[in-house]
DRENTI-117016 format. One line per field, with one value per residue (C-alpha): x, y, z; residue number from 1; residue in one letter. Coordinates in Angstrom, 1 decimal. Layout:
c1 = (X ...) .
c2 = (Y ...) .
c3 = (Z ...) .
num = (NUM ...) .
residu = (A ...) .
REM end
This chain:
c1 = (-19.5 -19.6 -16.6 -15.8 -15.8 -13.7 -11.2 -11.1 -10.5 -7.7 -6.1 -6.3 -5.0 -1.9 -0.8 -1.3 1.2 0.2 -0.8 -1.3 0.9 -0.6 2.1 2.4 -0.5 -2.9 -6.1 -6.6 -9.3 -6.8 -5.9 -9.5 -10.2 -7.2 -8.4 -11.9 -10.4 -8.4 -11.3 -13.5 -10.9 -9.7 -12.4 -9.7 -7.0 -4.0 -2.8 0.4 0.2 3.6 4.6 4.5 0.7 0.0 0.9 -2.8 -4.7 -3.9 -3.8 -7.2 -8.8 -7.1 -8.3 -11.8 -11.7 -10.4 -13.2 -15.9 -14.8 -14.3 -17.6 -15.8 -15.4 -12.4 -11.2 -8.2 -5.4 -2.2 1.0 1.0 -1.1 -4.9 -7.0 -10.3 -12.9 -16.0) .
c2 = (-26.5 -24.6 -22.5 -24.3 -27.7 -26.4 -25.0 -28.3 -30.3 -28.0 -28.4 -32.2 -32.2 -30.3 -33.4 -35.8 -36.8 -36.9 -40.5 -40.0 -38.2 -36.8 -36.9 -36.1 -38.4 -36.2 -37.4 -40.9 -43.5 -45.5 -42.5 -41.8 -45.4 -45.3 -42.0 -43.4 -46.3 -43.9 -41.5 -44.4 -45.7 -42.3 -39.7 -37.0 -37.3 -35.2 -35.4 -34.0 -32.6 -32.6 -29.8 -32.1 -32.6 -29.0 -29.2 -29.0 -27.8 -25.5 -26.7 -25.4 -27.2 -30.5 -30.2 -29.5 -32.5 -34.8 -33.7 -34.1 -37.5 -38.9 -37.4 -35.6 -32.0 -29.9 -28.6 -26.6 -26.2 -25.1 -25.0 -28.1 -30.0 -30.8 -31.8 -33.7 -34.9 -37.0) .
c3 = (50.7 54.0 55.0 58.2 56.6 53.7 56.2 58.1 54.9 53.9 57.3 57.0 53.5 54.5 56.5 53.5 50.9 47.2 46.3 42.6 40.0 36.8 34.1 30.4 29.5 31.5 33.0 31.5 32.3 34.4 36.4 37.1 38.1 40.5 41.9 42.5 44.5 46.7 47.2 48.2 50.7 52.1 51.2 51.1 48.4 47.4 43.7 42.3 38.7 37.0 34.7 31.7 32.2 31.4 27.7 26.6 29.7 32.6 36.2 37.1 34.1 35.1 38.7 37.6 35.2 37.9 40.3 37.7 36.4 39.9 41.2 44.0 45.3 44.5 47.8 46.7 44.1 45.7 43.7 41.6 44.1 43.9 46.8 46.2 48.7 48.6) .
num = (1 2 3 4 5 6 7 8 9 10 11 12 13 14 15 16 17 18 19 20 21 22 23 24 25 26 27 28 29 30 31 32 33 34 35 36 37 38 39 40 41 42 43 44 45 46 47 48 49 50 51 52 53 54 55 56 57 58 59 60 61 62 63 64 65 66 67 68 69 70 71 72 73 74 75 76 77 78 79 80 81 82 83 84 85 86) .
residu = (M E K D K L Y K L K S E A S K L S P I I N I G K N G V T D S V V E E L K K H I K A N R L V K I K V L K S A E A E K D L K A I A E E L A E R S Q S T L V E V R G R T V V L Y R) .
REM end
């Protein structure tokens, strides 16, 4: 993704609130389906990853799995927040 577009998406994402929380069950099929619905409706989605979700995987791995399973692009991981775009 080009640098200008990435910068613009990060700027837009800073104004969003997280609409999905990933908890101790991690990335489940139902979470992915819900994520796909939100991405289709909004294109840019912010997801909060709770500390309990990191029992088996680190935050970066969770973010990459979310992007891959929802066929979206990982824009950024900041703190415990993941931003995806399609």
